[in-house]
C-alpha positions as CSV (number, residue, x, y, z in Angstrom):
1,M,0.0,0.0,-0.3
2,D,1.3,3.5,-0.8
3,V,2.3,6.0,1.7
4,I,1.5,9.8,2.3
5,H,4.3,11.6,4.1
6,Q,2.9,15.4,3.3
7,V,0.4,17.3,2.3
8,S,1.9,17.5,-1.4
9,D,1.3,13.8,-1.6
10,L,-2.4,14.5,-1.1
11,L,-2.7,17.1,-3.9
12,K,-1.1,14.9,-6.2
13,I,-4.0,12.2,-5.4
14,A,-6.5,14.9,-5.7
15,E,-5.2,15.8,-9.3
16,E,-5.3,12.1,-10.4
17,L,-8.7,11.1,-8.8
18,P,-10.7,14.6,-9.1
19,S,-13.9,14.7,-7.0
20,D,-17.0,16.5,-7.9
21,D,-19.3,18.7,-6.0
22,Y,-22.3,17.1,-7.3
23,V,-22.0,13.6,-9.0
24,G,-19.4,11.5,-10.7
25,G,-16.2,11.8,-8.9
26,W,-14.2,10.6,-6.0
27,F,-15.2,10.4,-2.4
28,Y,-12.3,10.5,0.2
29,R,-12.4,9.3,3.6
30,G,-9.8,9.4,6.6
31,Q,-9.5,7.1,9.3
32,S,-7.1,7.8,12.2
33,D,-6.5,4.0,13.0
34,K,-5.6,2.2,9.8
35,N,-7.1,-1.1,11.4
36,W,-10.9,0.4,11.1
37,D,-13.2,-1.4,9.3
38,L,-14.9,0.8,6.4
39,A,-18.4,0.2,8.0
40,P,-20.9,2.7,9.5
41,K,-21.1,3.4,13.1
42,A,-24.5,1.6,13.4
43,F,-22.7,-1.7,12.7
44,R,-20.2,-1.0,15.1
45,E,-19.9,-2.0,18.7
46,P,-21.5,-1.3,20.9
47,Y,-24.1,0.3,19.0
48,C,-24.8,-2.5,16.7
49,N,-26.3,-4.1,19.9
50,G,-29.5,-3.4,22.0
51,D,-32.6,-2.1,20.1
52,S,-32.9,-2.0,16.3
53,F,-31.6,0.7,14.6
54,D,-35.2,1.3,13.2
55,F,-36.4,1.8,16.6
56,K,-33.7,3.9,17.7
57,F,-33.9,6.1,14.8
58,K,-37.6,6.6,15.0
59,M,-36.9,7.6,18.8
60,W,-34.2,10.0,17.5
61,L,-36.6,11.7,15.3
62,K,-39.5,11.8,18.0
63,F,-37.3,13.8,20.2
64,S,-35.0,15.8,17.7
65,H,-38.3,18.0,16.9
66,N,-37.8,19.7,20.2
67,Y,-34.5,21.4,18.7
68,P,-33.9,23.9,16.4
69,G,-32.9,23.2,12.9
70,M,-34.6,19.9,12.1
71,V,-35.9,20.6,8.9
72,Y,-35.7,17.9,6.2
73,A,-37.4,16.7,3.3
74,N,-37.0,12.7,3.5
75,E,-35.8,10.3,5.9
76,I,-32.2,10.2,4.4
77,E,-31.9,14.0,4.9
78,A,-32.8,13.5,8.6
79,M,-30.2,10.6,9.0
80,A,-27.5,13.1,7.5
81,I,-28.4,15.6,10.3
82,A,-28.3,12.8,12.8
83,Q,-25.0,11.6,11.7
84,H,-23.4,15.1,11.8
85,H,-24.7,15.3,15.3
86,G,-23.1,12.0,16.2
87,F,-26.0,9.5,16.4
88,A,-25.1,6.1,15.0
89,T,-26.6,5.8,11.6
90,K,-26.0,3.5,8.6
91,L,-24.3,6.2,6.9
92,L,-20.7,6.5,6.3
93,D,-19.0,10.0,6.4
94,W,-17.1,10.9,3.2
95,S,-15.9,14.3,1.8
96,S,-15.3,15.7,-1.6
97,N,-12.3,17.6,-0.4
98,I,-9.0,15.1,0.4
99,L,-7.8,17.7,2.7
100,T,-10.6,17.6,4.9
101,A,-10.4,13.5,4.8
102,A,-6.7,14.1,5.7
103,F,-7.6,15.9,8.6
104,F,-9.7,13.3,10.2
105,A,-7.1,10.8,9.8
106,C,-4.5,12.8,11.3
107,S,-6.2,14.7,14.5
108,D,-7.0,11.5,16.6
109,N,-5.0,8.7,17.6
110,L,-1.7,10.3,16.9
111,D,0.3,7.2,17.7
112,S,-1.5,5.4,15.3
113,D,-0.7,4.9,11.5
114,A,-4.1,6.2,9.5
115,K,-5.4,5.7,6.3
116,I,-6.9,7.4,3.4
117,I,-9.3,6.0,1.4
118,A,-10.9,7.2,-2.2
119,Y,-13.7,5.5,-3.3
120,F,-15.3,6.3,-6.9
121,P,-19.4,5.5,-6.3
122,T,-21.2,4.3,-9.5
123,Q,-24.9,4.4,-7.9
124,Y,-26.4,7.3,-6.1
125,I,-29.6,8.5,-4.1
126,Y,-30.6,11.6,-5.9
127,L,-32.2,14.4,-4.0
128,D,-35.9,13.3,-4.5
129,E,-38.3,13.9,-2.0
130,K,-40.0,10.5,-2.9
131,I,-36.8,8.4,-2.1
132,S,-36.8,6.4,1.2
133,P,-34.0,4.2,2.4
134,V,-36.0,1.0,2.6
135,E,-36.5,1.1,-1.4
136,L,-32.6,0.7,-1.7
137,K,-30.7,-2.1,-2.4
138,G,-26.9,-2.4,-1.9
139,V,-24.2,0.5,-1.1
140,V,-25.4,4.0,-2.6
141,A,-23.7,7.2,-2.5
142,Y,-25.4,10.1,-1.3
143,Q,-24.5,13.9,-1.7
144,A,-26.7,15.8,0.8
145,K,-28.1,19.6,0.6
146,P,-26.4,21.5,3.3
147,V,-28.9,20.4,6.0
148,A,-26.2,20.9,8.5
149,D,-23.5,23.7,8.9
150,R,-21.0,21.2,9.3
151,L,-21.8,18.9,6.3
152,K,-21.3,22.3,4.2
153,S,-17.8,23.3,5.9
154,Q,-16.5,19.6,5.5
155,S,-17.7,18.9,1.8
156,G,-19.6,16.3,3.3
157,C,-21.0,13.2,1.4
158,F,-22.1,9.6,2.3
159,T,-22.3,6.2,1.5
160,Y,-25.9,4.4,2.8
161,H,-25.6,0.8,3.8
162,K,-28.8,-0.4,4.3
163,E,-27.8,-3.9,5.6
164,K,-24.5,-4.8,7.4
165,K,-23.8,-7.3,4.4
166,F,-23.7,-4.3,2.0
167,Q,-20.0,-3.4,1.9
168,I,-17.9,-1.3,-0.1
169,E,-15.7,-3.5,-2.3
170,N,-13.4,-2.5,-4.9
171,S,-14.7,-3.1,-8.6
172,F,-13.6,-2.2,-11.9
173,F,-15.4,0.7,-13.3
174,I,-15.5,-0.2,-17.3
175,P,-16.6,3.3,-18.5
176,G,-13.9,4.9,-16.8
177,N,-11.2,2.0,-17.2
178,H,-10.3,2.3,-13.5
179,H,-11.0,0.6,-10.3
180,T,-13.5,2.1,-7.6
181,L,-11.2,1.9,-3.9
182,K,-8.1,3.0,-3.3
183,E,-6.0,3.2,-0.1
184,W,-3.0,5.3,1.3
185,I,-1.6,4.7,4.7
186,I,-0.5,7.8,6.8
187,P,2.5,6.8,9.1
188,S,1.8,8.1,13.0
189,E,5.2,10.2,13.1
190,C,3.8,12.4,10.0
191,K,0.4,13.2,11.8
192,V,1.4,16.3,13.2
193,S,3.3,17.5,10.2
194,I,0.5,17.0,8.0
195,L,-2.0,19.0,10.7
196,K,0.5,21.9,11.3
197,M,0.0,22.3,7.4
198,L,-3.6,21.7,7.1
199,D,-4.0,24.5,9.7
200,R,-2.2,26.9,7.5
201,L,-4.4,25.9,4.8
202,S,-7.7,26.6,7.0
203,I,-8.5,23.0,7.4
204,N,-8.8,22.6,11.0
205,Y,-11.5,22.0,13.8
206,R,-12.5,25.9,13.9
207,T,-13.4,25.6,10.1
208,L,-14.8,22.2,9.6
209,F,-17.2,22.8,13.1
210,P,-18.1,26.3,12.3
211,D,-19.4,26.6,15.9
212,L,-18.2,26.8,19.7
213,D,-17.6,23.1,20.1
214,G,-15.3,23.5,17.1
215,L,-13.3,26.4,18.2
216,S,-12.7,24.5,21.6
217,K,-11.4,21.4,19.9
218,H,-9.3,23.7,17.6
219,F,-7.5,25.3,20.4
220,C,-7.3,21.9,22.5
221,L,-5.6,20.3,19.4
222,Q,-3.3,23.0,18.9
223,D,-1.8,22.3,22.5
224,E,-1.7,18.7,22.2
225,I,0.5,18.8,19.0
226,R,2.7,22.0,19.7
227,K,5.4,20.3,21.3
228,C,5.3,17.2,19.0
């Protein structure tokens, strides 16, 4: 597996595997531990235990109406809002910006090697109010409207996994003459230097989480990496 050492390596990847703000390009994801599975939070321990996802999500929707900002056109949009507020959904986070993916790969588990994944979706959920997740089969990509400030700031997009058995797998996309899944390792010793350069490029907690939580996490992370 190829290795990323610095931000310039990321820019080369983005040039070779361009993203798209609507459909037709590559999604990027950063995982701060290279050994993590490529699976939505709802299918990970301990969130996959206890009550069913459908029941928990219905309860989340019931209580969420007590909070401002809960405006959505369909169930999948509501799930995107829930995802960006920490609820364990069947959505997997991606970004159309490889630098955002790199930030998430490097900003946690500083002593562990990280991984950058590039995925080229071939099936999408489109912005149709009639679409419901129950009608879908297999893994599909979803580029939501900016239903949350964080989603917009992070150039966020998703894959939706209806069932645990629906996993992202590498395949060959004949029209583009390329494979659909690529991975790179970021060694733990490169994380801090990449984070510092990303900060100079305004990719940090403060900009990706445009609220007081993000601002506070930004200053905490700066302290954590200052002497590294």
